[in-house]
Structures are given as C-alpha cells and as structure tokens.
BAMARLUM-395817 format. One record per residue (C-alpha): residue in one letter; x, y, z. Coordinates in steps of 0.5 Angstrom, whole numbers, padded with zeros to 4 digits, always signed. Last residue first. Example, Ala and Ser with C-alpha at 12.3 -4.5 7.8 and 13.67 -1.06 7.14 Angstrom:
<rs>
s+0027-0002+0014;a+0025-0009+0016;
</rs>
This chain:
<rs>
q-0080+0136-0183;i-0077+0136-0176;e-0072+0141-0175;e-0065+0139-0172;q-0063+0142-0166;i-0057+0145-0166;p-0053+0142-0160;e-0052+0146-0154;r-0047+0151-0153;v-0041+0151-0147;v-0038+0157-0146;w-0032+0156-0142;v-0029+0162-0139;a-0021+0163-0136;c-0021+0168-0130;p-0021+0175-0129;a-0028+0175-0132;n-0030+0182-0135;k-0030+0182-0143;l-0032+0174-0144;i-0037+0175-0138;y-0041+0181-0141;p-0041+0178-0148;i-0044+0172-0145;t-0049+0176-0141;r-0052+0180-0147;g-0055+0175-0152;i-0052+0170-0156;a-0057+0170-0162;f-0056+0166-0168;d-0059+0170-0174;g-0065+0166-0177;g-0069+0172-0179;f-0072+0174-0172;k-0067+0172-0168;t-0064+0165-0167;r-0063+0161-0161;y-0058+0155-0159;a-0058+0156-0151;l-0051+0158-0148;g-0048+0155-0142;v-0043+0158-0138;v-0037+0156-0134;l-0033+0160-0130;l-0026+0158-0128;d-0020+0160-0124;a-0025+0161-0118;e-0023+0166-0112;r-0030+0166-0109;e-0031+0173-0109;v-0028+0174-0116;t-0033+0168-0119;e-0038+0171-0115;d-0037+0178-0118;v-0037+0175-0125;l-0043+0171-0124;a-0047+0177-0121;a-0044+0182-0127;g-0047+0177-0132;v-0054+0176-0129;d-0055+0183-0128;r-0060+0187-0123;a-0058+0181-0118;q-0061+0176-0114;l-0057+0170-0112;l-0057+0163-0110;v-0051+0158-0109;p-0051+0151-0109;e-0044+0148-0107;l-0043+0142-0112;k-0040+0136-0109;v-0037+0131-0114;g-0038+0123-0115;a-0041+0124-0122;s-0048+0122-0119;e-0046+0128-0114;a-0045+0133-0119;t-0052+0131-0122;g-0055+0131-0116;e-0053+0138-0114;a-0055+0141-0121;v-0062+0138-0120;d-0063+0141-0113;l-0060+0148-0115;v-0065+0148-0121;r-0071+0145-0117;q-0070+0150-0112;i-0071+0155-0117;e-0077+0152-0120;e-0080+0151-0112;s-0080+0159-0112;r-0080+0162-0105;g-0073+0164-0104;a-0072+0167-0111;v-0077+0173-0110;d-0075+0175-0103;m-0074+0183-0104;d-0067+0185-0102;l-0066+0188-0109;p-0073+0192-0109;m-0077+0192-0115;s-0077+0197-0121;w-0070+0195-0123;d-0072+0188-0125;i-0069+0183-0121;e-0065+0177-0125;v-0065+0171-0121;v-0058+0168-0121;h-0056+0161-0120;v-0049+0159-0118;g-0046+0152-0118;i-0040+0152-0114;l-0035+0146-0116;e-0029+0145-0112;a-0023+0141-0116;k-0020+0134-0115;h-0017+0135-0122;a-0020+0128-0125;k-0027+0130-0121;a-0027+0137-0123;l-0027+0134-0130;e-0033+0130-0129;a-0036+0135-0125;v-0035+0140-0131;l-0038+0135-0136;r-0044+0133-0132;v-0046+0140-0130;l-0046+0142-0137;r-0050+0136-0139;q-0055+0138-0133;g-0056+0145-0135;n-0058+0143-0143;p-0065+0143-0141;h-0065+0150-0138;g-0065+0152-0131;s-0060+0157-0131;l-0054+0155-0127;a-0047+0158-0128;v-0042+0154-0126;v-0036+0157-0122;a-0030+0153-0122;r-0025+0152-0117;r-0018+0148-0118;f-0017+0148-0125;s-0014+0144-0130;p-0014+0144-0138;v-0014+0137-0141;a-0008+0135-0144;h-0009+0133-0151;a-0005+0138-0155;d+0001+0137-0150;s+0006+0143-0151;p+0000+0148-0150;v+0000+0154-0155;a+0002+0161-0153;a+0002+0166-0159;v+0007+0170-0160;k+0006+0177-0164;d+0011+0178-0170;s+0006+0176-0175;g+0004+0173-0182;r+0003+0166-0178;a+0003+0167-0171;p+0010+0167-0167;t+0011+0161-0163;a+0011+0160-0155;l+0011+0153-0153;c+0007+0152-0147;r+0008+0147-0141;g+0014+0152-0138;s+0016+0156-0143;h+0020+0154-0149;r+0021+0159-0154;q+0020+0157-0161;m+0023+0161-0167;
</rs>
C-alpha cells in the first residue's frame, strides 16, 4: 500500500504496519529557510560552515552561526568571559568569512550559557529556525569506544526542527 502525500510516499515499513515517509525524489536536497549552525572552533568547523553555506545559497536561506561559551556554575552567568577572548572572536570571524567565500551571509552570535545543548536549542527556537546543524568530532573514550558526548543527544532529543549532525572523518593512525 502506497499513499501519495505531497512530495513524500508513505509506505509501510517492512514487517510492520507503521508508515514511514520516504522522499519521492531520493536525490532532492532537503530545503530550509533559516539554519542555526553551531560553531565550536574545532578544525572541522570550516568544512561544516562551507557545507551548510553551499546548501543555503541554493535555497536563499539565512544562516546564523552560534558559538556558545559554557560558563561554570561557580561563576556568574553575566560575567563577560567570552567577549574578551581573541580566540572566540576568531571562531566567529572564520565562520563568517567561510560563508562569505561561498556567497552567503552568516550572522555571528556569541552566547554564554550553563549548557551548550540547551543554549543551541533555545536559540534555534527563538530564531524560528527550521534546521540546526552541529559538528561532531571523532573522539574515542579510554578503551577505544566512540564517544558522542552529552550535547548531541540533548539536541537530538529537544530540538523542534530538523537536526543535521556532521561527523568529521576518522583520522587514519600514522604507523
């Protein structure tokens, strides 16, 4: 049984009576009008901004680059920790320049918060973004298990919009 609904085909999942939405054009690029891009200062960040900027250009979408500085509970939240850091300003400048080189304007935003994931979700809601893009460094815990951290699961659970997680490539070990 297939029901056509807009641009998606609704088909029962194998071995189930539940219906899963499948894009009718498998090669179509998902569109968005406003995206919040999490900026971390990680080397993968430029690749992430470039990827989203290229897609934003095609859809004439807005980009908001958000860098969140996590403030420890022992410090007052309104203490200006982030504003005085050259490294943090560099993260915002590099993201803005990377987007501009792709022909897209990125609005840089600097936030101070107790929790990075909550701040990103809140900013996404406040900006009425329909996409939140976050990068994920490839890290392993002691023992070699892949570590995803706590921010990504929080975002996946709580963001009201689409979420793209872009993991950096696994670095080959030098022998």
